C-alpha positions as CSV (number, residue, x, y, z in Angstrom):
1,M,9.0,-14.2,-9.0
2,A,7.7,-12.6,-5.8
3,A,6.8,-8.9,-5.8
4,I,7.0,-6.5,-3.1
5,V,4.9,-3.5,-2.9
6,V,5.9,-0.4,-1.0
7,A,3.8,2.3,-0.3
8,K,4.7,5.6,1.3
9,V,2.0,7.7,2.4
10,Q,1.6,11.0,3.8
11,V,-1.8,11.1,5.4
12,T,-3.5,14.5,4.9
13,D,-7.2,13.7,6.2
14,P,-7.2,10.9,8.8
15,A,-11.0,10.3,9.1
16,K,-11.4,9.9,5.4
17,Y,-8.1,7.6,5.3
18,E,-9.9,5.4,7.8
19,T,-12.4,4.4,5.1
20,Y,-9.8,3.1,2.6
21,K,-7.8,0.9,5.0
22,P,-10.7,-1.8,5.1
23,L,-11.2,-1.7,1.4
24,A,-7.6,-1.8,0.6
25,K,-7.2,-4.8,3.2
26,K,-10.1,-6.6,1.3
27,A,-8.6,-6.0,-2.2
28,I,-4.9,-7.1,-1.1
29,E,-6.3,-10.4,0.3
30,A,-8.6,-11.2,-2.8
31,F,-5.1,-11.0,-5.1
32,G,-3.3,-13.2,-2.5
33,G,-1.2,-10.3,-1.0
34,R,0.6,-10.7,2.3
35,Y,1.1,-7.8,4.5
36,I,4.7,-7.4,5.9
37,V,4.4,-3.8,7.4
38,R,1.1,-2.0,7.7
39,G,1.5,1.8,9.1
40,S,4.8,1.4,10.7
41,E,6.5,4.4,11.8
42,P,10.2,4.7,10.2
43,H,13.3,4.8,12.3
44,A,16.3,6.2,10.9
45,V,19.2,3.9,10.7
46,E,21.2,6.3,8.5
47,G,20.0,9.7,7.4
48,D,16.7,10.9,8.1
49,A,13.6,9.0,8.5
50,P,10.5,10.4,6.3
51,K,7.3,11.5,8.3
52,A,5.3,8.9,6.4
53,R,3.2,5.7,7.0
54,F,4.7,2.7,5.2
55,V,3.1,-0.2,4.0
56,I,4.9,-3.1,2.3
57,V,3.0,-6.2,0.9
58,E,4.1,-9.5,-0.9
59,F,2.4,-10.6,-3.8
60,D,3.0,-13.8,-6.2
61,S,4.4,-11.5,-9.0
62,V,4.7,-8.1,-10.6
63,E,1.8,-9.2,-12.8
64,T,-0.5,-9.9,-9.9
65,V,0.3,-6.6,-8.7
66,R,-0.8,-5.0,-11.7
67,R,-4.2,-6.8,-11.5
68,F,-4.6,-5.9,-8.0
69,Y,-3.9,-2.3,-8.6
70,D,-6.5,-2.3,-11.8
71,S,-9.1,-4.4,-10.0
72,P,-12.6,-3.0,-9.3
73,E,-11.9,-4.0,-5.7
74,Y,-8.7,-1.7,-5.3
75,L,-10.5,1.1,-7.6
76,A,-13.0,1.6,-4.8
77,A,-10.4,1.7,-2.3
78,R,-8.1,4.3,-4.3
79,E,-11.2,6.4,-4.9
80,A,-12.0,6.2,-1.0
81,R,-8.1,7.3,-0.5
82,A,-8.7,10.2,-3.0
83,G,-8.2,13.4,-1.1
84,A,-7.3,11.6,1.9
85,S,-3.3,11.4,1.4
86,I,-0.4,11.7,-1.0
87,A,1.3,8.2,-1.7
88,E,4.3,7.0,-3.8
89,I,3.8,3.1,-4.6
90,I,6.2,0.9,-6.3
91,A,6.7,-2.7,-7.0
92,L,9.7,-4.6,-6.9
93,E,10.5,-7.9,-7.8
94,G,12.0,-10.2,-5.0
95,I,13.5,-13.4,-4.7
């Protein structure tokens, strides 16, 4: 079953965050991830839209998401992101 990863990110150091983005992209692609949304500004339809950067990526399964997140490739990206943002990242099973 497909898995959708939703990341809500508040960038605190834009210059440092730029070093994270190509590393994350490379790791995502290495695990077959496909960007659905990348850095889109939210538009409120109901309620208030959070002031955050959103990234949504589709993977083949939650197990693939776990392998991606724990991989050496994404560990390097996470280390590059340390101190550059505050993130909430979740995986959801899709249809």
